[in-house]
Structures are given as C-alpha cells and as structure tokens.
Backbone of each chain as ProteinMPNN parsed JSONL, in Angstrom:
{"seq_chain_A": "MYVILVYDICKEGNGQKRWNRVFKLCKQNLVHIQKSVFEGEISDSDLFKLEGSIEKEIDKSTDSVIIFKSRNERWLDKNVIGLQQDDPFMI", "coords_chain_A": {"N_chain_A": [[16.443, 6.538, 5.975], [13.664, 4.5, 5.952], [11.149, 3.717, 3.471], [7.369, 3.299, 2.845], [5.752, 3.013, -0.351], [2.657, 4.08, -1.717], [0.743, 4.035, -4.031], [-2.371, 5.394, -6.036], [-3.904, 5.969, -8.275], [-5.775, 7.042, -11.218], [-7.753, 5.413, -13.765], [-8.343, 6.895, -15.759], [-8.61, 8.841, -18.736], [-5.478, 10.575, -19.11], [-4.609, 8.939, -17.262], [-3.525, 5.893, -17.297], [-1.229, 6.798, -18.482], [-0.135, 8.537, -16.342], [-0.211, 6.596, -14.461], [2.364, 4.774, -15.158], [4.671, 6.516, -15.263], [4.596, 8.196, -12.745], [5.085, 4.761, -11.892], [7.662, 4.116, -12.957], [9.646, 6.014, -11.876], [9.231, 5.266, -9.378], [10.404, 3.076, -9.398], [12.998, 3.565, -9.72], [13.969, 4.7, -7.804], [13.035, 2.534, -5.347], [12.0, -0.339, -4.232], [9.856, -2.764, -5.427], [7.115, -4.029, -4.608], [4.253, -5.039, -4.658], [1.625, -4.047, -6.923], [0.817, -1.463, -6.345], [2.8, -0.618, -4.739], [5.35, -0.006, -3.012], [8.661, -0.134, -1.299], [11.673, 0.482, 0.715], [14.841, 1.898, 1.624], [16.265, 4.907, 1.518], [17.535, 8.251, 0.869], [17.336, 11.707, 2.899], [17.507, 13.442, 1.018], [17.157, 12.303, -1.795], [14.7, 11.485, -1.388], [13.19, 13.829, -1.447], [13.548, 14.927, -3.503], [12.077, 12.787, -4.949], [9.39, 12.732, -4.026], [9.397, 15.535, -5.365], [9.134, 15.009, -7.872], [6.915, 13.046, -8.175], [4.701, 14.697, -7.28], [5.086, 16.701, -10.038], [3.53, 14.884, -11.812], [1.194, 13.874, -10.761], [-2.467, 14.355, -11.367], [-3.952, 16.005, -8.981], [-6.374, 16.309, -7.867], [-7.845, 13.82, -8.421], [-5.673, 11.485, -8.276], [-4.06, 9.851, -5.775], [-0.76, 9.488, -3.478], [0.505, 8.091, -1.145], [3.166, 8.136, 1.532], [5.103, 6.296, 4.093], [6.95, 6.665, 6.631], [9.608, 6.093, 8.44], [12.128, 5.813, 10.462], [13.73, 3.975, 11.084], [14.436, 0.959, 9.771], [14.209, -1.344, 11.248], [12.484, -0.752, 12.726], [9.722, -1.875, 11.897], [7.969, -4.668, 11.294], [7.409, -7.029, 8.838], [4.53, -8.885, 7.245], [3.853, -10.931, 5.03], [0.988, -12.649, 3.299], [0.389, -15.223, 0.788], [0.845, -13.997, -2.543], [4.445, -13.839, -2.98], [6.86, -11.128, -3.24], [8.73, -11.286, -5.172], [7.705, -13.065, -6.863], [7.146, -14.436, -10.005], [4.683, -14.227, -11.072], [4.14, -11.635, -9.952], [3.163, -8.184, -10.668]], "CA_chain_A": [[15.635, 6.376, 6.098], [13.125, 3.58, 5.702], [9.761, 4.148, 3.392], [6.486, 2.676, 2.282], [5.286, 4.023, -0.652], [1.52, 3.046, -1.999], [-0.417, 5.107, -4.534], [-3.717, 4.85, -6.417], [-3.866, 7.003, -9.788], [-6.882, 7.387, -11.729], [-6.945, 5.28, -15.389], [-9.102, 7.728, -17.069], [-8.194, 9.965, -19.464], [-4.159, 10.033, -19.739], [-4.17, 8.518, -16.418], [-2.513, 4.97, -17.818], [0.615, 7.326, -18.881], [0.794, 8.896, -15.491], [0.636, 5.285, -13.538], [3.858, 4.71, -15.606], [5.582, 7.768, -15.254], [4.743, 7.364, -11.533], [6.066, 3.525, -11.453], [9.094, 4.194, -13.124], [9.809, 7.086, -10.719], [9.232, 4.454, -7.775], [11.138, 1.943, -9.397], [14.264, 3.942, -9.657], [14.498, 4.801, -6.259], [12.841, 2.001, -4.209], [11.622, -1.808, -4.798], [8.6, -3.016, -6.147], [6.448, -5.684, -4.025], [2.74, -5.137, -5.179], [0.983, -3.437, -7.527], [1.259, -0.351, -6.346], [3.733, -0.162, -3.625], [6.94, 0.018, -2.582], [9.327, 0.208, 0.22], [13.228, 0.082, 0.559], [15.844, 2.68, 2.132], [16.246, 5.851, 0.758], [18.209, 9.005, 1.417], [16.374, 12.224, 2.721], [17.493, 14.854, -0.407], [16.266, 11.546, -2.224], [12.757, 10.854, -1.289], [12.391, 15.251, -1.276], [13.509, 14.633, -5.154], [11.192, 11.466, -5.482], [8.271, 13.544, -3.81], [8.735, 16.846, -6.11], [8.769, 14.242, -9.008], [5.674, 12.358, -8.25], [3.823, 16.235, -7.524], [4.52, 16.839, -11.344], [3.403, 13.826, -12.593], [-0.108, 13.098, -10.658], [-3.128, 15.002, -10.796], [-3.973, 15.651, -7.471], [-7.26, 16.169, -7.829], [-8.098, 12.552, -8.31], [-4.57, 10.923, -7.642], [-3.386, 9.224, -4.341], [0.253, 8.956, -2.866], [0.704, 7.856, 0.553], [4.728, 7.837, 1.994], [4.97, 6.14, 5.124], [8.373, 7.103, 6.608], [10.134, 5.208, 9.57], [13.59, 6.114, 10.664], [14.874, 2.481, 10.38], [13.732, -0.208, 9.187], [14.118, -2.396, 12.61], [11.311, -0.427, 13.697], [9.286, -2.829, 11.205], [8.129, -5.975, 10.635], [6.203, -7.335, 8.088], [4.028, -10.136, 7.112], [3.173, -11.316, 3.615], [0.26, -13.594, 3.076], [0.278, -15.35, -0.239], [2.086, -13.727, -3.287], [5.856, -12.941, -2.78], [7.385, -9.963, -4.03], [9.654, -11.647, -6.341], [7.074, -13.895, -7.536], [6.932, -13.825, -11.305], [3.155, -13.698, -11.4], [3.766, -10.486, -9.499], [3.391, -7.698, -11.784]], "C_chain_A": [[14.68, 5.239, 5.029], [11.661, 3.918, 5.283], [8.891, 3.159, 2.672], [5.852, 3.354, 1.171], [4.105, 3.442, -1.537], [0.481, 4.372, -3.081], [-1.341, 4.327, -5.61], [-3.855, 6.496, -7.891], [-5.079, 6.469, -10.497], [-6.787, 6.748, -13.142], [-7.629, 6.148, -16.078], [-8.109, 8.166, -17.857], [-6.52, 9.774, -19.851], [-3.43, 9.312, -18.203], [-3.554, 7.194, -16.16], [-1.0, 5.521, -17.643], [1.062, 7.935, -17.503], [1.036, 7.931, -14.891], [2.072, 4.98, -13.676], [4.522, 5.194, -15.155], [5.964, 7.714, -13.514], [5.412, 5.95, -11.034], [7.313, 3.584, -12.038], [9.807, 4.995, -12.166], [10.071, 6.157, -9.697], [10.76, 3.661, -8.174], [12.76, 2.0, -9.358], [15.087, 4.389, -8.531], [14.051, 3.387, -5.205], [12.531, 0.466, -4.99], [10.447, -1.879, -4.712], [7.781, -4.22, -5.219], [5.183, -5.708, -4.14], [3.007, -4.002, -5.825], [1.309, -2.072, -7.622], [1.706, 0.523, -5.412], [5.01, -0.802, -3.903], [7.62, 0.025, -2.009], [10.828, -0.063, -0.294], [14.134, 1.649, 1.136], [16.108, 3.77, 1.408], [17.026, 7.184, 1.599], [17.108, 10.264, 1.895], [16.414, 13.034, 1.358], [16.734, 13.705, -1.018], [14.884, 11.462, -2.451], [12.461, 12.549, -1.021], [12.463, 15.35, -3.036], [12.417, 14.074, -5.245], [10.277, 12.239, -5.485], [7.817, 14.279, -4.851], [8.863, 16.315, -7.113], [7.232, 13.564, -9.579], [4.226, 13.699, -8.282], [3.693, 16.241, -8.872], [4.278, 16.151, -11.799], [1.891, 13.712, -12.046], [-0.902, 14.294, -10.582], [-3.522, 14.57, -9.598], [-5.083, 15.853, -7.223], [-8.394, 14.794, -7.755], [-6.879, 11.486, -8.3], [-4.303, 10.907, -6.19], [-1.956, 8.973, -3.899], [0.35, 9.101, -1.62], [2.026, 7.746, 0.428], [4.585, 7.568, 3.335], [6.637, 6.212, 5.553], [9.258, 6.272, 7.721], [11.705, 5.238, 9.578], [14.401, 4.949, 10.735], [13.729, 1.609, 10.551], [13.563, -1.696, 10.307], [12.987, -2.269, 13.425], [9.487, -1.254, 12.856], [8.882, -3.925, 10.782], [7.158, -6.042, 9.231], [5.783, -8.586, 7.824], [3.172, -10.245, 5.926], [2.396, -12.746, 3.692], [0.456, -13.933, 1.454], [1.358, -15.143, -0.893], [3.346, -13.331, -2.891], [6.129, -12.269, -3.58], [8.472, -10.369, -5.448], [9.367, -12.876, -7.008], [6.684, -13.474, -8.995], [5.304, -13.74, -12.282], [3.138, -12.562, -10.954], [4.007, -9.145, -10.924], [3.958, -5.894, -11.34]], "O_chain_A": [[14.829, 5.101, 3.815], [10.868, 4.31, 6.139], [9.399, 2.28, 1.976], [5.292, 4.394, 1.518], [4.358, 2.395, -2.133], [-0.242, 5.298, -2.713], [-1.229, 3.16, -5.984], [-3.843, 7.726, -7.941], [-5.336, 5.287, -10.266], [-5.939, 7.244, -13.885], [-7.409, 6.087, -17.287], [-6.914, 7.915, -17.7], [-6.204, 8.978, -20.735], [-2.227, 9.163, -17.988], [-3.034, 7.038, -15.055], [-0.025, 5.066, -17.047], [2.266, 7.984, -17.25], [2.203, 7.798, -14.522], [2.873, 4.909, -12.744], [5.284, 4.554, -14.432], [7.039, 7.381, -13.016], [6.123, 5.895, -10.03], [8.164, 2.937, -11.428], [10.732, 4.399, -11.614], [11.152, 6.233, -9.114], [11.818, 3.641, -7.544], [13.564, 1.099, -9.119], [16.301, 4.452, -8.336], [14.799, 3.217, -4.243], [12.822, 0.244, -6.165], [9.837, -1.122, -3.957], [8.122, -5.389, -5.399], [4.764, -6.706, -3.554], [3.927, -3.196, -5.684], [1.876, -1.518, -8.563], [1.421, 1.694, -5.158], [5.483, -1.67, -4.637], [7.076, 1.005, -1.499], [11.152, -0.624, -1.34], [13.533, 2.62, 0.676], [16.214, 3.413, 0.235], [17.108, 7.148, 2.827], [15.975, 10.1, 1.441], [15.389, 13.225, 0.703], [15.521, 13.871, -0.9], [14.185, 11.391, -3.461], [11.449, 12.73, -0.345], [11.534, 15.791, -3.713], [11.52, 14.803, -5.667], [9.95, 12.704, -6.577], [6.702, 14.205, -5.367], [8.71, 17.218, -7.935], [6.666, 13.533, -10.672], [3.201, 13.692, -8.964], [2.595, 15.923, -9.329], [4.79, 16.326, -12.904], [1.139, 13.407, -12.972], [-0.461, 15.26, -9.96], [-3.544, 13.432, -9.129], [-5.24, 15.606, -6.027], [-9.482, 14.79, -7.179], [-7.351, 10.349, -8.324], [-4.342, 11.93, -5.506], [-1.853, 7.748, -3.953], [0.283, 10.182, -1.036], [2.406, 7.296, -0.653], [3.986, 8.427, 3.983], [7.481, 5.803, 4.755], [9.586, 5.345, 6.98], [12.382, 4.691, 8.708], [15.605, 4.938, 10.479], [12.655, 1.559, 11.149], [12.947, -2.744, 10.108], [12.529, -2.986, 14.315], [8.37, -1.076, 13.342], [9.435, -4.32, 9.756], [6.386, -5.188, 8.796], [6.552, -9.503, 8.113], [2.038, -9.778, 5.813], [2.956, -13.784, 4.045], [0.687, -12.947, 0.753], [2.476, -15.555, -0.583], [3.324, -12.233, -2.335], [5.798, -12.52, -4.739], [8.775, -9.694, -6.432], [10.178, -13.618, -7.562], [6.058, -12.444, -9.243], [4.96, -13.416, -13.419], [2.134, -11.965, -11.344], [4.803, -9.222, -11.86], [4.271, -5.108, -12.235]]}, "seq_chain_B": "MYVILVYDICKEGNGQKRWNRVFKLCKQNLVHIQKSVFEGEISDSDLFKLEGSIEKEIDKSTDSVIIFKSRNERWLDKNVIGLQQDDPFMI", "coords_chain_B": {"N_chain_B": [[-0.297, -2.253, 18.938], [1.126, -0.688, 15.603], [-0.278, -0.953, 11.692], [0.203, -0.815, 9.004], [-1.797, -2.396, 6.078], [-1.872, -3.522, 2.674], [-3.291, -5.006, -0.23], [-3.362, -6.723, -2.934], [-5.48, -8.002, -4.712], [-6.052, -10.832, -7.439], [-8.474, -10.01, -9.584], [-10.07, -11.996, -11.294], [-11.873, -14.789, -12.268], [-13.693, -15.66, -9.541], [-12.492, -13.532, -8.004], [-14.008, -10.308, -7.83], [-15.209, -11.357, -5.827], [-13.869, -11.74, -3.561], [-12.266, -10.065, -3.346], [-13.74, -8.049, -2.078], [-14.436, -9.487, 0.235], [-11.644, -9.144, 1.641], [-11.745, -7.128, 1.633], [-13.773, -6.298, 3.501], [-13.17, -7.375, 5.734], [-11.372, -5.818, 6.382], [-12.092, -3.379, 6.797], [-13.637, -4.051, 9.036], [-11.338, -3.375, 11.062], [-9.861, -1.268, 10.443], [-8.442, 1.655, 9.052], [-9.509, 2.993, 5.953], [-7.868, 4.132, 3.902], [-6.604, 3.86, 1.442], [-7.315, 2.898, -1.646], [-6.567, 0.212, -2.2], [-5.708, -0.065, 0.593], [-5.018, 0.161, 4.109], [-5.273, 1.284, 7.246], [-4.077, 1.528, 10.707], [-4.315, 0.841, 14.21], [-3.818, -1.964, 16.247], [-4.316, -4.544, 18.515], [-2.159, -7.298, 19.128], [-4.156, -9.873, 19.231], [-6.023, -9.451, 17.786], [-5.498, -9.039, 15.054], [-3.868, -11.069, 15.033], [-6.383, -12.839, 14.571], [-7.582, -11.456, 12.479], [-5.538, -11.767, 10.05], [-5.702, -14.768, 10.257], [-8.312, -14.947, 9.147], [-8.24, -13.175, 6.601], [-6.386, -15.1, 5.019], [-8.074, -17.464, 5.016], [-9.832, -16.449, 3.439], [-8.261, -15.313, 1.02], [-6.82, -16.34, -2.882], [-3.997, -18.013, -2.739], [-1.901, -18.477, -4.635], [-2.207, -16.058, -6.446], [-3.228, -13.553, -5.252], [-2.116, -10.921, -2.997], [-1.073, -10.108, 0.174], [-0.061, -7.65, 2.303], [0.984, -6.951, 5.763], [2.501, -4.163, 7.471], [4.33, -4.0, 10.37], [3.895, -2.114, 13.244], [5.288, -1.092, 16.308], [4.971, 1.466, 17.426], [2.705, 3.776, 16.515], [4.326, 6.095, 16.665], [6.854, 5.824, 15.707], [6.915, 6.095, 13.09], [5.74, 8.511, 9.897], [3.703, 10.342, 7.92], [3.188, 10.951, 4.778], [1.409, 12.785, 2.24], [-0.013, 12.747, -1.037], [-1.755, 14.282, -2.923], [-4.953, 13.236, -3.505], [-6.574, 13.167, -0.344], [-7.354, 11.269, 2.685], [-10.049, 11.291, 3.307], [-10.908, 12.074, 1.499], [-14.457, 12.271, -0.718], [-14.236, 11.289, -2.942], [-12.562, 8.991, -3.281], [-12.609, 5.875, -3.594]], "CA_chain_B": [[0.126, -2.226, 17.637], [0.352, 0.356, 14.718], [-0.207, -1.583, 11.177], [-0.557, -0.678, 7.6], [-2.326, -3.412, 5.059], [-1.81, -3.631, 1.698], [-3.274, -6.269, -0.607], [-3.394, -6.964, -4.463], [-6.324, -9.728, -5.246], [-6.272, -10.921, -9.004], [-9.892, -9.832, -10.193], [-10.468, -13.278, -12.16], [-12.436, -15.717, -11.639], [-14.323, -14.78, -8.284], [-11.389, -12.173, -7.566], [-13.778, -9.455, -7.29], [-15.842, -11.908, -4.317], [-12.637, -12.34, -2.979], [-11.547, -8.364, -3.217], [-14.868, -7.765, -1.457], [-14.675, -10.199, 1.161], [-10.681, -8.498, 2.051], [-12.553, -4.859, 1.784], [-14.86, -5.589, 4.177], [-12.793, -7.722, 6.624], [-10.443, -4.931, 6.547], [-12.422, -2.666, 7.097], [-13.561, -3.985, 10.587], [-10.788, -3.424, 11.761], [-8.585, -0.763, 9.971], [-8.733, 2.687, 8.555], [-9.505, 2.766, 4.811], [-7.469, 5.471, 3.236], [-6.226, 4.22, -0.19], [-8.179, 1.473, -2.981], [-6.475, -1.287, -1.413], [-4.553, -0.065, 1.623], [-5.687, -0.115, 5.679], [-3.74, 1.6, 8.342], [-4.701, 1.983, 12.135], [-4.115, 0.713, 15.623], [-4.983, -3.312, 16.452], [-4.544, -5.308, 19.469], [-2.027, -8.47, 18.499], [-4.958, -10.757, 18.924], [-7.083, -9.224, 16.859], [-3.895, -8.617, 14.302], [-3.7, -12.323, 14.498], [-7.498, -13.391, 13.697], [-8.039, -11.216, 10.788], [-4.464, -12.43, 9.531], [-6.1, -15.846, 9.753], [-9.738, -14.091, 8.154], [-7.665, -13.141, 5.247], [-5.817, -16.274, 4.806], [-8.834, -18.488, 4.333], [-10.494, -15.612, 1.694], [-7.578, -15.483, -0.575], [-6.182, -17.278, -3.069], [-2.436, -17.343, -2.253], [-1.546, -18.557, -5.96], [-2.551, -15.214, -7.409], [-3.511, -12.71, -4.59], [-1.101, -10.511, -2.116], [-1.278, -9.398, 1.222], [1.173, -7.797, 3.341], [0.835, -5.828, 6.843], [3.612, -3.88, 8.065], [4.226, -3.401, 11.641], [5.076, -0.864, 13.792], [5.808, -1.11, 17.617], [4.18, 2.412, 18.069], [2.89, 4.834, 15.223], [5.026, 7.413, 16.88], [7.908, 5.644, 15.099], [6.031, 6.698, 11.37], [5.518, 9.383, 9.595], [3.302, 9.767, 6.835], [2.888, 12.297, 3.757], [0.379, 12.485, 1.222], [0.65, 13.68, -1.475], [-3.03, 14.603, -3.742], [-6.138, 13.038, -2.756], [-6.543, 12.588, 0.949], [-7.884, 9.772, 2.519], [-11.335, 11.849, 3.714], [-12.212, 12.553, 0.471], [-15.423, 11.587, -0.875], [-13.853, 10.629, -4.133], [-11.991, 8.117, -2.721], [-13.748, 4.564, -2.876]], "C_chain_B": [[-0.566, -1.365, 16.333], [0.856, -0.743, 13.523], [-0.871, -1.312, 9.95], [-0.208, -2.199, 6.755], [-2.62, -2.787, 3.936], [-2.075, -4.841, 0.745], [-3.768, -5.912, -1.904], [-4.556, -8.544, -4.607], [-6.867, -9.735, -6.883], [-7.91, -10.981, -8.992], [-10.345, -11.147, -10.954], [-11.18, -14.523, -11.966], [-13.547, -15.326, -10.497], [-13.796, -14.057, -7.397], [-12.34, -11.347, -6.757], [-14.579, -9.886, -5.839], [-14.852, -11.617, -3.128], [-12.14, -10.78, -2.302], [-12.428, -7.97, -2.095], [-14.891, -8.479, 0.181], [-13.149, -9.413, 2.215], [-11.254, -7.343, 2.698], [-12.592, -5.22, 3.387], [-14.155, -6.274, 5.918], [-11.531, -6.684, 7.306], [-10.908, -4.251, 7.18], [-13.272, -2.287, 8.773], [-12.952, -3.691, 11.729], [-9.655, -2.11, 11.813], [-9.055, 0.73, 9.246], [-8.881, 2.769, 7.014], [-8.649, 3.842, 4.722], [-6.579, 5.106, 1.859], [-7.078, 3.173, -0.803], [-7.674, 0.096, -1.75], [-5.28, -0.944, -0.402], [-5.268, 0.666, 2.935], [-4.687, 0.307, 6.297], [-4.58, 1.862, 9.416], [-3.682, 0.74, 13.233], [-5.054, -0.86, 15.707], [-3.969, -4.107, 17.383], [-3.327, -6.859, 18.443], [-3.117, -9.891, 18.284], [-6.237, -10.439, 17.954], [-6.158, -8.786, 15.733], [-4.562, -10.694, 13.689], [-4.807, -13.089, 14.183], [-7.537, -12.762, 12.403], [-6.528, -11.363, 9.989], [-5.341, -13.474, 9.213], [-7.264, -15.885, 9.041], [-8.881, -14.117, 6.673], [-7.088, -14.343, 4.666], [-6.729, -17.206, 4.095], [-9.379, -17.807, 3.187], [-9.521, -15.847, 1.265], [-7.16, -16.845, -1.287], [-4.528, -17.051, -3.607], [-1.519, -17.644, -3.5], [-1.515, -17.567, -6.487], [-2.95, -14.422, -6.523], [-2.042, -12.541, -3.721], [-1.468, -9.848, -1.066], [-0.232, -8.563, 2.156], [0.485, -6.902, 4.713], [2.518, -5.683, 7.442], [3.418, -3.313, 9.539], [4.951, -2.553, 12.747], [4.787, -0.852, 15.075], [4.799, 0.141, 18.533], [4.314, 3.106, 16.241], [3.758, 6.158, 14.905], [6.462, 7.814, 15.884], [7.554, 6.131, 12.926], [5.356, 7.818, 11.229], [4.868, 9.392, 7.869], [2.847, 11.418, 6.078], [2.49, 11.861, 2.902], [0.215, 13.696, 0.12], [-1.215, 13.301, -3.03], [-3.71, 13.986, -2.841], [-5.664, 12.232, -1.263], [-7.401, 11.794, 1.582], [-9.635, 10.145, 2.984], [-12.072, 11.778, 2.307], [-13.123, 11.611, -0.173], [-15.052, 10.989, -2.48], [-13.13, 9.374, -4.103], [-12.491, 6.705, -2.683], [-12.722, 3.557, -2.317]], "O_chain_B": [[-1.739, -1.229, 15.986], [1.871, -1.41, 13.724], [-2.073, -1.457, 9.726], [0.822, -2.87, 6.685], [-3.35, -1.798, 3.87], [-1.232, -5.738, 0.783], [-4.506, -4.939, -2.058], [-4.292, -9.746, -4.582], [-7.707, -9.012, -7.419], [-8.52, -11.901, -8.447], [-11.542, -10.978, -11.19], [-10.597, -15.289, -11.199], [-14.339, -14.469, -10.889], [-14.256, -13.832, -6.277], [-12.188, -11.258, -5.539], [-14.652, -9.105, -4.89], [-15.152, -11.319, -1.972], [-11.784, -10.496, -1.159], [-11.854, -7.53, -1.099], [-15.374, -7.886, 1.145], [-13.398, -9.119, 3.385], [-11.233, -6.837, 3.82], [-11.873, -4.759, 4.273], [-14.511, -5.82, 7.006], [-10.966, -6.789, 8.395], [-10.447, -4.165, 8.319], [-13.479, -1.251, 9.405], [-13.389, -3.654, 12.879], [-8.859, -1.882, 12.725], [-10.236, 0.763, 8.901], [-7.751, 2.417, 6.675], [-8.742, 4.61, 5.68], [-5.94, 5.986, 1.283], [-7.599, 2.501, 0.087], [-8.241, -0.584, -0.895], [-4.145, -1.407, -0.509], [-6.0, 1.643, 2.777], [-3.512, -0.023, 6.14], [-5.693, 2.357, 9.237], [-2.686, 0.069, 12.962], [-6.241, -1.059, 15.446], [-2.824, -4.287, 16.967], [-3.665, -7.299, 17.344], [-2.952, -10.749, 17.418], [-7.15, -11.167, 17.564], [-6.339, -7.57, 15.669], [-5.166, -11.232, 12.761], [-4.547, -14.092, 13.518], [-7.529, -13.404, 11.353], [-6.665, -10.756, 8.927], [-5.87, -13.429, 8.102], [-7.383, -16.822, 8.252], [-8.96, -15.017, 5.837], [-7.5, -14.523, 3.52], [-6.496, -17.698, 2.991], [-9.445, -18.355, 2.086], [-9.589, -17.007, 0.859], [-7.103, -17.97, -0.79], [-4.032, -16.305, -4.451], [-0.403, -17.126, -3.49], [-0.683, -17.658, -7.39], [-3.805, -14.032, -7.318], [-1.143, -13.377, -3.632], [-2.242, -8.91, -1.26], [0.483, -9.326, 2.805], [-0.53, -6.231, 4.525], [3.368, -6.528, 7.724], [2.617, -2.439, 9.869], [6.142, -2.393, 13.011], [3.617, -0.478, 15.153], [4.198, 0.041, 19.602], [5.147, 3.077, 15.335], [3.944, 6.875, 13.921], [6.976, 8.86, 15.487], [8.238, 6.354, 11.928], [4.541, 8.236, 12.052], [5.304, 8.756, 6.909], [2.422, 12.476, 6.541], [2.839, 10.758, 2.481], [0.262, 14.922, 0.222], [-1.466, 12.312, -3.719], [-3.423, 13.988, -1.644], [-4.904, 11.291, -1.034], [-8.412, 11.562, 0.918], [-10.423, 9.199, 2.97], [-13.247, 11.546, 2.023], [-12.856, 10.414, -0.272], [-15.828, 10.192, -3.007], [-13.192, 8.703, -5.133], [-12.831, 6.339, -1.559], [-13.106, 2.532, -1.754]]}, "name": "protein", "num_of_chains": 2, "seq": "MYVILVYDICKEGNGQKRWNRVFKLCKQNLVHIQKSVFEGEISDSDLFKLEGSIEKEIDKSTDSVIIFKSRNERWLDKNVIGLQQDDPFMIMYVILVYDICKEGNGQKRWNRVFKLCKQNLVHIQKSVFEGEISDSDLFKLEGSIEKEIDKSTDSVIIFKSRNERWLDKNVIGLQQDDPFMI"}
C-alpha cells in the first residue's frame, strides 16, 4: 500500500516532544518529503502498528494526523513546486 | 481529478505574506483539512491555473508545494487520528 501521511502537532506544553516522537516513528517507516509530510510504500501490518504507535503519542484534543492510503502508487501523480525533498534546506 | 496539496512556506522575510496568499489561493479551490494541507476535487484547467498562481507567489529557493493527484477519489482511503478537519480548534 502507498501512503501519504501529514501531521499537525500543537507545540504548546510538551508538544515539541510529541512532534519529535511522531517524526521519529514516521521516519522509521516512510520517506520524509516536507516538514510534517511523509510518503511511501508500507505493508498493512506495519501501517497498523505505526497508526497504533502514533495514537499513543499524540494529544487527540490538539493534534491531527491524516493518512491517505492508495492501493497502488501508480494511481497517484506528484507535482513539486519549489524545493525538492532532497534539498539540504528541507528540514 | 482528486488532489491533496501540502505546502511548507519559509516564514522569514515576507514569508508570512507568501503563506497567506498561498493559503487564500488553495482555500478558493480546495478544502482546508490541516494547517498547510488541502484536498478536494478539481478540474484539470483549474488545477493548471492554481499551480501557475502558486508558482508566482512562492520563493522556490525556500518554499515547497507538493500536489498529489489521483484520477479518482475512490482510489484513496483516508484515516484521521486526533483532530478532525471541522474542529473549531483547527486553524
């Protein structure tokens, strides 16, 4: 399965810690393409585990994680305007 | 065509102005679902115009806009963990 994962973590309180942990979880499974955006091929079981881990990390009252799933990367085209994901400037 | 648009605009210098203008352009064409994330159905011609307008607004050396295009929304499933897009908390 091909997924696009975007998250918005509220930085108040221990938000930066939550942001870092969600970033780390995503980086272990997907490709980092923009500040809070990841994409990549992932198995159903790994995605299930990732979603479970993220669910434990975030504060559901302030944070948002959205995962788009496509059965096949071929059904998705991608257009990048500006910085490419491998630009060193990309954090 | 169904698209997911994510952007990361560098806030230095007149970055906030660029961010606001890109936000406005996207809001006129798509649904706002997360801080810098939009999705929605859009015609080829409207998408072409939106991409052109965004291209004029951003600083390509610091900003990044990624547009995922799917011929059909049916090929995309979506899972939201935490805040839903219509939560008033969502900016």
